[in-house]
N, C-alpha and C positions, 0 to 999 in steps of 0.2 A: 213182229209184235212182242211186247213184253206186258205181262199182267203182274200187278203189284197188289198185295193185300197186307195191310198193317194190322197189328194186334198188340195187346199189352197195355192199352190205356186204361184209365180208371180214376177213382177219387183217392187222393192221398193228402195227408196233413203236411203243412209246411215243414221243411227239413227232412222229409222222407224221400224215398227213391222209387223209381219205376224203370222198367226196361221195356222199351218198345222193340218189336220185331217187324220185319217186312219180308214176306215170302214172295219170291219172284218166280215166274214161269215164263216160258217162251224162249226166244233165241238169244244165245250168247250173253248170259248174265255176266260172266267173268270178263267180258270185253267192255262193260259199261261202268262208268263212274256213277256213283249214287249220292243222293243227298236227302236231307230231312229239312222240311220247312214247317212253319206253323202259322195258323191264322187265329188271332184272338178276336173276341166279339167286337165288332165295330172297327176293326183294324185291317190293314192290308196284310196279305200273306208275306211272311218274312223268312229269310234264310236262317237256318239253325246250324247245319254242319254238312260237310261233304267229304267223301272218301274216294280215292282213285280206284281204278279198276282192279289193281293188284293189292290194294290196301295199304301201300307204303306211305301215302300222303293223305293227311287229313287237315281240314280247316274248319274253324268255328266262328260263329258270331261272338262279338265281344261279350254280349250279355250272358252267354252260357259257358264261356271258356273257363276251364278249371272245374266245372261242375258236370258237364255232359261229355260223354265219350262215344264216338261213332266207330263201329267196327263191322267187319263182314266175314262171312264164311262162304267162299265160292263153291266149296264142295256141297254145301247145303242150299245154295242159291238164296242166301239170306243176308240181310243187313240189319244192324241193331243200333239202338240209341240208348245207352245207359244214362239215366238222369238221376243225379244225386243232389242233395241240398236244395230240393225244390222250393220254389217261392210262389206265392199267389200269382205273381205276374207271369209265371210260366203257363198259366191256364190257357189252353188253346186246343184247336184241332190240329193234330200233327199229321203231316203227309210225307210219304216216302216217294222219291222220284228217281228216274233213271235218265242218263244223258250219254252221249258219245264220249269215248275216253279222252279225246283231245279237242282242242279248239275253243275251250271256254274255261273260265275260272270256276264256274259252278256256284257263284254267289247269287246269280239272278235266276228267277224262275223261268225266264225265257231260254235258259241254257238247256232245259229239260224237255224231253218229248214224251215221257210216260209218267203217269201219276197213279197213286193209289187213291182209295176212297176216303182215307183219313181215319184217325182214331182220337177220341176225346180224352184229354188229360185235364183234370180239375184238381187244383191245389187249394186246400182250405187253410185259412189263417188261424 
């Protein structure tokens, strides 16, 4: 079992920055790839970013590429999402998720078997 708890969400003006954190507890965090997803009001949950178990490989949705950075600290059992140049369309509940280290691309929410409760990010124009 893996428990995930997100933090760091809030209200920010367009052009601003936020850093989301996801604290993990449970078994073998360093053996799991991690991802961030988001769900905007009235929309489906969508992929934001993923990072490999060792942190060497990252992938991003086109909508956030160049603005968001995913990272992890396996010594602290944590994964982060640095969000810069925020736009109103980034407003959503952001979720941290964990998946096995191999066997999937990480782009689909079906690849993940553990989820956090989410943290709200609101970007005002």
